[in-house]
C-alpha positions as CSV (number, residue, x, y, z in Angstrom):
1,M,-35.5,-38.4,10.4
2,N,-32.4,-40.0,11.6
3,Q,-29.2,-39.2,9.6
4,G,-26.8,-41.4,11.5
5,P,-24.4,-40.7,14.2
6,P,-23.8,-36.9,15.0
7,N,-19.9,-37.2,14.2
8,Q,-20.5,-38.6,10.7
9,R,-20.9,-36.3,7.7
10,P,-24.1,-36.5,5.9
11,S,-24.0,-38.0,2.4
12,G,-26.4,-38.8,-0.4
13,P,-27.3,-37.5,-3.9
14,N,-28.5,-34.1,-2.5
15,H,-25.3,-33.3,-0.4
16,R,-23.3,-30.3,-1.5
17,S,-19.9,-32.1,-1.7
18,N,-21.3,-34.5,-4.4
19,N,-22.5,-31.3,-6.4
20,R,-19.0,-29.9,-6.1
21,R,-17.3,-33.2,-7.5
22,R,-19.8,-33.3,-10.4
23,F,-19.1,-29.6,-11.4
24,Y,-15.5,-30.2,-12.5
25,R,-15.7,-32.7,-15.3
26,G,-13.1,-32.8,-17.9
27,K,-9.4,-32.8,-18.2
28,N,-8.7,-30.4,-15.4
29,R,-11.1,-31.9,-13.0
30,N,-9.7,-30.4,-9.8
31,R,-8.9,-27.0,-11.1
32,P,-11.5,-24.2,-10.7
33,P,-12.4,-22.1,-13.6
34,R,-10.2,-19.0,-14.3
35,P,-11.7,-15.9,-12.5
36,S,-12.8,-12.9,-14.6
37,L,-11.1,-9.6,-14.4
38,D,-13.9,-8.2,-12.4
39,K,-13.9,-11.1,-9.8
40,L,-10.0,-10.8,-9.7
41,Y,-10.3,-7.0,-9.0
42,E,-13.0,-7.5,-6.4
43,K,-10.8,-10.0,-4.5
44,Y,-7.7,-7.6,-4.7
45,Q,-9.9,-4.8,-3.4
46,N,-10.9,-7.1,-0.4
47,F,-7.3,-7.8,0.3
48,L,-6.4,-4.3,0.0
49,D,-9.2,-3.2,2.4
50,Q,-8.1,-5.8,5.0
51,H,-4.6,-4.5,4.8
52,I,-5.6,-0.8,5.1
53,I,-7.8,-1.6,8.2
54,A,-5.0,-3.6,9.8
55,R,-2.4,-0.8,9.1
56,K,-4.8,1.8,10.6
57,K,-5.3,-0.3,13.7
58,F,-1.5,-0.9,14.0
59,H,-0.5,2.7,13.8
60,D,-3.6,4.0,15.8
61,Y,-3.0,1.7,18.8
62,Y,0.8,1.3,18.7
63,Y,1.5,3.6,21.7
64,R,-1.9,2.9,23.5
65,A,-1.8,-0.9,23.6
66,D,0.0,-3.3,25.9
67,D,2.8,-5.6,24.6
68,N,0.5,-8.5,23.7
69,Q,-1.8,-6.4,21.7
70,I,0.9,-4.7,19.9
71,I,2.3,-8.2,18.8
72,K,-1.1,-9.1,17.7
73,L,-1.6,-6.0,15.7
74,E,1.8,-6.2,14.2
75,K,1.4,-9.8,13.2
76,N,-2.0,-8.9,11.5
77,F,-0.4,-6.0,9.8
78,Y,2.4,-8.1,8.2
79,Q,0.0,-11.1,7.5
80,T,-2.4,-8.8,5.4
81,L,0.6,-7.4,3.6
82,H,1.9,-10.8,2.9
83,D,-1.6,-12.1,1.7
84,L,-1.9,-9.0,-0.6
85,R,1.5,-9.4,-2.2
86,E,0.9,-13.3,-2.6
87,F,-2.3,-12.6,-4.2
88,E,-0.5,-10.1,-6.7
89,K,2.0,-12.9,-7.4
90,R,-0.7,-15.5,-8.2
91,I,-2.5,-13.5,-10.8
92,P,-2.7,-15.4,-14.0
93,P,-0.2,-14.1,-16.7
94,E,-2.9,-13.7,-19.2
95,L,-4.8,-11.3,-16.8
96,K,-1.8,-9.6,-15.3
97,A,-1.5,-6.9,-17.9
98,S,-5.3,-6.0,-18.0
99,F,-5.2,-6.0,-14.1
100,E,-2.3,-3.7,-13.9
101,Q,-4.1,-1.4,-16.4
102,R,-7.1,-1.4,-14.4
103,N,-5.4,-1.1,-11.1
104,N,-2.6,1.4,-11.9
105,G,-4.2,2.8,-15.1
106,L,-3.6,6.4,-14.5
107,S,-1.3,8.0,-16.9
108,L,2.1,9.5,-15.7
109,D,2.1,13.1,-14.7
110,L,4.6,14.6,-17.1
111,T,4.0,18.2,-16.6
112,Y,7.5,18.9,-15.1
113,S,9.4,16.8,-17.6
114,T,7.6,18.5,-20.5
115,N,8.2,22.2,-19.0
116,H,11.9,21.3,-18.6
117,N,12.5,19.4,-21.8
118,I,13.5,16.2,-20.0
119,D,12.9,12.8,-21.4
120,P,10.6,10.9,-19.0
121,K,12.3,7.6,-19.8
122,E,15.8,8.9,-19.3
123,E,17.4,8.6,-15.9
124,V,18.5,12.0,-14.7
125,N,21.5,12.3,-12.4
126,V,21.6,15.2,-10.2
127,N,24.5,16.5,-8.2
128,E,23.7,18.0,-4.7
129,S,25.4,21.3,-5.6
130,D,22.9,21.8,-8.5
131,I,19.9,21.6,-6.0
132,S,18.8,25.1,-4.7
133,D,16.6,25.4,-1.7
134,P,13.5,27.3,-2.8
135,H,12.7,28.5,0.7
136,Y,15.8,30.8,1.0
137,L,15.5,34.4,-0.1
138,E,18.1,35.8,-2.5
139,S,19.6,37.9,0.4
140,Q,19.9,34.8,2.5
141,K,21.7,32.9,-0.5
142,K,24.2,35.7,-0.8
143,A,24.9,36.3,2.8
144,E,28.0,35.0,4.5
145,F,27.6,33.6,8.1
146,T,31.0,32.2,8.6
147,N,32.0,35.0,10.9
148,D,28.6,34.8,13.0
149,K,29.6,33.8,16.6
150,E,26.4,34.8,18.3
151,E,24.1,32.1,19.7
152,S,20.4,32.1,19.1
153,I,18.8,32.3,22.4
154,G,15.7,34.0,23.8
155,S,12.1,33.7,24.2
156,I,9.1,34.5,21.9
157,E,8.7,37.8,24.0
158,D,12.3,38.8,23.2
159,Y,11.7,38.1,19.5
160,L,8.4,40.2,19.6
161,K,10.2,43.1,21.4
162,Y,13.1,42.9,18.8
163,K,10.7,43.1,16.0
164,N,8.7,45.9,17.6
165,L,5.5,43.8,17.7
């Protein structure tokens, strides 16, 4: 069966492109149907997986690859990030709320604010002087080191000898 010259696209009633054109009849002939939330989430997960793989490769090979490979890895990393953000922007408004609920649907952890009687929606201003380092002992907090002129030098053996270990 001869279908014509090799550079010419096949045509006829059974060809796929004709089926595509017949599928979209109506007032929005060129617009594909709106995706369901499941399809939307599946596509988002695909973009997210691609970005995670690109990020892992970029960070794993950053100090091992040559300059051209690093450029390619970095370009791929930023391209997948851009694709992911563009997909998030293109989510239809009527599906955006339900998509966000499904994607970021975990409730906030309000344990700290509940225990300290803080309104979670209120913005809290904290002064640096109010912050205490939990790693200091009370004796370290009370100690005064302004007169200390000694330098800390020595090896681990010196330290162990000092501690009688």
